[in-house]
Chimera marker file (.cmm) of the C-alpha trace (Angstrom):
<marker_set name="trace">
<marker id="1" x="-12.385" y="-4.703" z="-24.054" r="1" g="1" b="0" radius="0.5"/>
<marker id="2" x="-14.613" y="-4.976" z="-21.033" r="1" g="1" b="0" radius="0.5"/>
<marker id="3" x="-12.266" y="-7.577" z="-19.473" r="1" g="1" b="0" radius="0.5"/>
<marker id="4" x="-9.386" y="-5.268" z="-19.980" r="1" g="1" b="0" radius="0.5"/>
<marker id="5" x="-11.207" y="-2.414" z="-18.260" r="1" g="1" b="0" radius="0.5"/>
<marker id="6" x="-12.113" y="-4.695" z="-15.412" r="1" g="1" b="0" radius="0.5"/>
<marker id="7" x="-8.531" y="-5.795" z="-15.096" r="1" g="1" b="0" radius="0.5"/>
<marker id="8" x="-7.200" y="-2.276" z="-15.138" r="1" g="1" b="0" radius="0.5"/>
<marker id="9" x="-9.741" y="-1.055" z="-12.485" r="1" g="1" b="0" radius="0.5"/>
<marker id="10" x="-9.009" y="-4.157" z="-10.311" r="1" g="1" b="0" radius="0.5"/>
<marker id="11" x="-5.281" y="-3.536" z="-10.606" r="1" g="1" b="0" radius="0.5"/>
<marker id="12" x="-5.737" y="0.151" z="-9.626" r="1" g="1" b="0" radius="0.5"/>
<marker id="13" x="-7.929" y="-0.885" z="-6.647" r="1" g="1" b="0" radius="0.5"/>
<marker id="14" x="-5.323" y="-3.438" z="-5.557" r="1" g="1" b="0" radius="0.5"/>
<marker id="15" x="-2.520" y="-0.911" z="-5.681" r="1" g="1" b="0" radius="0.5"/>
<marker id="16" x="-4.618" y="1.699" z="-3.845" r="1" g="1" b="0" radius="0.5"/>
<marker id="17" x="-5.703" y="-0.827" z="-1.216" r="1" g="1" b="0" radius="0.5"/>
<marker id="18" x="-2.091" y="-2.011" z="-0.651" r="1" g="1" b="0" radius="0.5"/>
<marker id="19" x="-0.870" y="1.524" z="-0.013" r="1" g="1" b="0" radius="0.5"/>
<marker id="20" x="-3.869" y="2.151" z="2.247" r="1" g="1" b="0" radius="0.5"/>
<marker id="21" x="-2.929" y="-1.028" z="4.188" r="1" g="1" b="0" radius="0.5"/>
<marker id="22" x="0.671" y="0.088" z="4.511" r="1" g="1" b="0" radius="0.5"/>
<marker id="23" x="-0.569" y="3.510" z="5.759" r="1" g="1" b="0" radius="0.5"/>
<marker id="24" x="-2.923" y="1.824" z="8.217" r="1" g="1" b="0" radius="0.5"/>
<marker id="25" x="-0.134" y="-0.468" z="9.516" r="1" g="1" b="0" radius="0.5"/>
<marker id="26" x="2.126" y="2.451" z="10.132" r="1" g="1" b="0" radius="0.5"/>
<marker id="27" x="-0.633" y="4.326" z="11.908" r="1" g="1" b="0" radius="0.5"/>
<marker id="28" x="-1.381" y="1.328" z="14.142" r="1" g="1" b="0" radius="0.5"/>
<marker id="29" x="2.313" y="0.897" z="14.891" r="1" g="1" b="0" radius="0.5"/>
<marker id="30" x="2.764" y="4.486" z="15.836" r="1" g="1" b="0" radius="0.5"/>
<marker id="31" x="-0.326" y="4.334" z="17.976" r="1" g="1" b="0" radius="0.5"/>
<marker id="32" x="1.028" y="1.297" z="19.780" r="1" g="1" b="0" radius="0.5"/>
<marker id="33" x="4.386" y="3.024" z="20.315" r="1" g="1" b="0" radius="0.5"/>
<marker id="34" x="2.749" y="6.169" z="21.613" r="1" g="1" b="0" radius="0.5"/>
<marker id="35" x="0.352" y="4.331" z="24.000" r="1" g="1" b="0" radius="0.5"/>
<marker id="36" x="2.901" y="1.766" z="25.110" r="1" g="1" b="0" radius="0.5"/>
<marker id="37" x="0.417" y="-1.072" z="24.352" r="1" g="1" b="0" radius="0.5"/>
<marker id="38" x="0.500" y="-4.135" z="22.196" r="1" g="1" b="0" radius="0.5"/>
<marker id="39" x="3.704" y="-5.498" z="23.571" r="1" g="1" b="0" radius="0.5"/>
<marker id="40" x="2.680" y="-9.006" z="22.725" r="1" g="1" b="0" radius="0.5"/>
<marker id="41" x="4.120" y="-8.902" z="19.219" r="1" g="1" b="0" radius="0.5"/>
<link id1="1" id2="2" r="1" g="1" b="0" radius="0.2"/>
<link id1="2" id2="3" r="1" g="1" b="0" radius="0.2"/>
<link id1="3" id2="4" r="1" g="1" b="0" radius="0.2"/>
<link id1="4" id2="5" r="1" g="1" b="0" radius="0.2"/>
<link id1="5" id2="6" r="1" g="1" b="0" radius="0.2"/>
<link id1="6" id2="7" r="1" g="1" b="0" radius="0.2"/>
<link id1="7" id2="8" r="1" g="1" b="0" radius="0.2"/>
<link id1="8" id2="9" r="1" g="1" b="0" radius="0.2"/>
<link id1="9" id2="10" r="1" g="1" b="0" radius="0.2"/>
<link id1="10" id2="11" r="1" g="1" b="0" radius="0.2"/>
<link id1="11" id2="12" r="1" g="1" b="0" radius="0.2"/>
<link id1="12" id2="13" r="1" g="1" b="0" radius="0.2"/>
<link id1="13" id2="14" r="1" g="1" b="0" radius="0.2"/>
<link id1="14" id2="15" r="1" g="1" b="0" radius="0.2"/>
<link id1="15" id2="16" r="1" g="1" b="0" radius="0.2"/>
<link id1="16" id2="17" r="1" g="1" b="0" radius="0.2"/>
<link id1="17" id2="18" r="1" g="1" b="0" radius="0.2"/>
<link id1="18" id2="19" r="1" g="1" b="0" radius="0.2"/>
<link id1="19" id2="20" r="1" g="1" b="0" radius="0.2"/>
<link id1="20" id2="21" r="1" g="1" b="0" radius="0.2"/>
<link id1="21" id2="22" r="1" g="1" b="0" radius="0.2"/>
<link id1="22" id2="23" r="1" g="1" b="0" radius="0.2"/>
<link id1="23" id2="24" r="1" g="1" b="0" radius="0.2"/>
<link id1="24" id2="25" r="1" g="1" b="0" radius="0.2"/>
<link id1="25" id2="26" r="1" g="1" b="0" radius="0.2"/>
<link id1="26" id2="27" r="1" g="1" b="0" radius="0.2"/>
<link id1="27" id2="28" r="1" g="1" b="0" radius="0.2"/>
<link id1="28" id2="29" r="1" g="1" b="0" radius="0.2"/>
<link id1="29" id2="30" r="1" g="1" b="0" radius="0.2"/>
<link id1="30" id2="31" r="1" g="1" b="0" radius="0.2"/>
<link id1="31" id2="32" r="1" g="1" b="0" radius="0.2"/>
<link id1="32" id2="33" r="1" g="1" b="0" radius="0.2"/>
<link id1="33" id2="34" r="1" g="1" b="0" radius="0.2"/>
<link id1="34" id2="35" r="1" g="1" b="0" radius="0.2"/>
<link id1="35" id2="36" r="1" g="1" b="0" radius="0.2"/>
<link id1="36" id2="37" r="1" g="1" b="0" radius="0.2"/>
<link id1="37" id2="38" r="1" g="1" b="0" radius="0.2"/>
<link id1="38" id2="39" r="1" g="1" b="0" radius="0.2"/>
<link id1="39" id2="40" r="1" g="1" b="0" radius="0.2"/>
<link id1="40" id2="41" r="1" g="1" b="0" radius="0.2"/>
</marker_set>
């Protein structure tokens, strides 16, 4: 039971973290576009 709870909370954390990363990536991309910097990649 404890393992199941740990797995569920870990999965929830992973999904939340993934969506957070996606949001951060979009924010950084928009920032680069707006400031015309980061032309290396």
